[in-house]
C-alpha positions, 0 to 999 in steps of 0.5 A: 682342157677343163675335162682333162683328168690330169694337169695339162702342164704335166701331161705328155704329148701323147696324152694331149694329142689323144685328148685333142682328138677326142674333142675333135671327134665330139665336135664332128658328132655335134655337127652331124647331129645339127645337120639332122644327118648321121653318116655312118662310115668310119672313113668319112668320120676320119676325113672330117676329123682331119679336116677339122684339124686344119680349122679352128675349133675355138667357137662352135660353127653354125650349120651354114658354115659347117655345110660350106666348110664340108662342101669345100672339103669334098669339092677337092675330092675327084669323084670316081665316074666309074663307080656305081651311082648312089641312089639319091631319090630317098635322100632328095625326098627329105626336106630337112636336108639341104641339097649341099649336104646331099651333094656332099654325101653322094660325092663322097660315097661315090668316090670311096665306092661305098655301094654296100654301106648304109646311110642312116637318116632320122628327123630327130637328132641322135642322143648318143653316138658311141664309137661312131656306130649306127644310131638311127632308127631308119636306114637306107640300104645301099646293097647290090640286091634290094627287096624288089630285086630279091623278089624278082630273082627269088621267083626265077630261082624257084622256077629254076629248081622246079625245072631242074627236078622236072628235067631229071624226071624226064631223063633229059640229063645224064645221071653222072657228069662227064668231067675230070678232076679240076675241070671247074678251075679251068672254066671259072676265073681264078680271081674274084670279080672287082665289080658286081655282076648281074644275076642273069650272068651268075645263073648262066654260069650255074647252068653251064658249069655247075650242073655239068659237073653235078651228080644228079641224085634225083635222076631215075638212073641214079641208084648209088649210096642211100636215099636222098631226102630232097623234097619241095617242102624241105627245100622251102623250109631250108630257104626260109631258115636261111633268113632267120639267123642262127641260135646257140642259147634259148635267148639268142633264138627262142623259136629255134630252140623250142621248135627243134626240141618239139620236132624231136619229140614228134619224131620219137612218137612217130618212131615208137622210141622209149619215153626217156628219149623225149625232151619233155621227159626231163631225163633224156632228150635229143638235138639235131646234129650236122650228120651221122658222123657228128652224132657218132663223134658226140656220143663217143666224146660223152662216153669218154667223159663219163668213163674218165669221170668214173675213174678219177676217184679210183686212180691217183694218177690221171688215166691216159686217153689212149688206154680207152677202147671202143668196139664196133662191127667190121661192117660199121661205117668208117665214121666210127674210125674217124671219131676214134681218131679225133677222141684219141682212143683205140678202136677194135672192129669185130667179126659178124655172123654169116647168117644175119651179118650182125655183130657177134656178141661172143666176140665182143665179150671176149674182146672186152675181157682180153683188153682188160687183162692187157690194162686197157679200159673198154668204154664204148660200143657202136651197134648198127641198124642198116649197115652201109654195105648191105643194110644188115642190123645188129641185135640190140638186145644182145649188144645192149645186154653185154654193154649193161653187164660190162658198163659200156656206153651203147650207141646205135647208128641207124643213119639210113634205116631209122626213117623206116621205123615210122612204119610199125612193121619195122619196129621189132628191130628196136627190141632192146632199145631200153638198154641203149644210151644214145641213138642217131638217124638221118631224116636227110636220107629217108624222111625227105628232109634236105641235108644237113639234119641228123637226130641224136637222142640220149638216155641221159642229157646230163651225161651229154652236157657234161662233155660239152657245157660251156659257161654258166648254166642257163637260167630263166631267160625273161624277167620273172616269167614262169615256165609253162611246163615244169618239166621243160627246162631252159635249154641251151643247144650249144651244150648238146654238141660241138658247135656253139651256133646252129642253123634253124634246121628244124624248120624244114623238118617241121615243113615236111612232117606237116605237109606230108603227114605221118601216113604220107611218109609211111607210104613213101618208105613202103613204096621204096621197099616194094620197088626194091623187092621188085628189083630183087625178084626180076633179077633173080629170075635171070638165073645168073645172079644171087643175093650177096646179103638178105634184102632189107629196106630199099637196098638190094645186093646181088652178085653173079652166080658164076664169073666175076664181071659185076664190077664192069656193070657199075659203069653202065648202071649208076649203082655201087660196086662194093668190095668183099666186106660181107660176101665172098666176091665183089657185088652190085649194090642197088638202092632206091634213091629218089622220092618219086621212084616208079616201077619203070625206073626199076625195069630200065635198070634191069634191062641195062644190067641184063644187056651188059651181062650178056655182053660180058658173060661170053667174054669171062665165062671160059676163064677160071682165073678171071678175077685178076681182070676185074680192074680191066673190065671196070676201066674198059666199060664205057659209061652208059647214058639215058638213051642206052638205058631206054633200049629194050634188050631181051636175052638171046635176041637179035638186037645188036650189041654196041661194039667194045674197043678192039682189045676186048674183042672175042678173038683175043680170048676164044681158043686160048689156054688158061696160061695164055689168058693170064698172060693176055690179061697181064699184057692188057693191064700194062697197056691200060695203065700205060694209056691212063698215065699218058692221059694224066700227063696230057691233063696236067 
């Protein structure tokens, strides 16, 4: 009791018990150090302390006495024979450890199931052992997968990925899965496994259950949404980044911070962006975000912070955030709505001109004036280069001029089309970029970089950091080390967005740019644009189709010249049927998606579209009020597969067409008046919804 800080006689029972436990724990540490062994398991230390509670500690036991006492203690523990055996080869190879201690450790670990725990060994005793943590330089991993197993499984996984992509190129799979919601819960166990499973069993389930429910974006017949940036180089970069940890400050991962900032400067040079968007400018800069939705949200938060800061000195009372108003086109992505909801601000969607489908700046100016008269505060405009529906582009010069006059934050969402700017022929779209405050695009769409990787550039990095900075500003990270570039400030990427930590995303971007080169990426984008033009020209030659919007980049939007049956085609061709957002009728949206697209993919899509157009044209051409039958046509049409797509079908040929269900046969339509047709389709609609409700009940 000499080290006890108070008088032992006046100490409470709790203080004495705590001090006694401290002495017992210190004795255990000394014992383990003398055994030349450190077993790092809190449970084992607790068991040893409870054992020593029953043994006198008046004199320090010798090594042999300690081994004997601990062996007697563990001999009373019944080992679990079903538990996994601990590897003992490395332990038995240490001559300085007695066999009794090895037996003690092995039996205790087997009994308590510490198959993934770590046992630390060292020739020299540890100097300190605080809170019974790891305190040795050498360690034996008792994991489910060691380095040798990782090498074996990793090679198998690389082969699996390559075989999967090649199977899609060979059309050995269907583009879309044939599963119902909740299918996976019915196939996989509802509880996690108690014991480790083999790698082979896991991969078997991937092949049987996961791939059967996956939409294969790299399939030649998949032409929905936007290009998917999956390439072998990016997959390898993503795999490597998973083993390098994360970063948030410069010190936490210098390479992550430095490479990300350098890659965004590479991209800025490749795309012809202004100098103030570069990180080495010292004015603006950029960072990688998770998605374009994150970029829009981050820019809106920065704009909100700037506007509120400007108004603090003008109004004695704080401004309610709900008075702030943001603006965008009716064709802007729904992520703008989500960002406005998160920021707690209002959003007004404005109209577009009929020719270019671009945001009308006269409507923008009048909306700003009207809102200010109502006591609201306009603060943010989101322009778009390459809308989701039809790839239309807003005029940055006009929008930027309005934002500059009205002191609004101008953000440009170029998630899809931004990758095309590596080709000089697309850079006229950047006219007016000097008036833009922030700009985002997705390398994960058209620059062959796997998701997630979205670039956000800002004109003023200080305005962005003011909205997200946390803690003190970064200082020199190493002791008296000079900065190689005076313009290169110490950067903490945690202040460039919402999350504090981030993955090593820039590695895959670095891999792609180096392994493809700028010219290789340009050839990739130009190939996609050429294939889209080929699709447009072939389909327009048929005479039954017309463009819903001007073809831009690698996206084609068409609508039938007569009739409203195009919604039914989208179940035969894996493209998208869009609502009348920028056209007078529902239209087909065809995008070139995969990296290795070829002319044969376009020709096959044309054949499938014309085949089913022939099939549907005769049914709907005589009905003037057939627009109400679009849901029926969509639901009745059965999904086509690769075999159907391969069949060449010529117009007016004698090739037999697959028979549709009986309630869509010609005898139900031909010879009926318009009123009878309307009644017939209402009846079929009721029958269809009745059958669908029956199927849902069966599924439940």
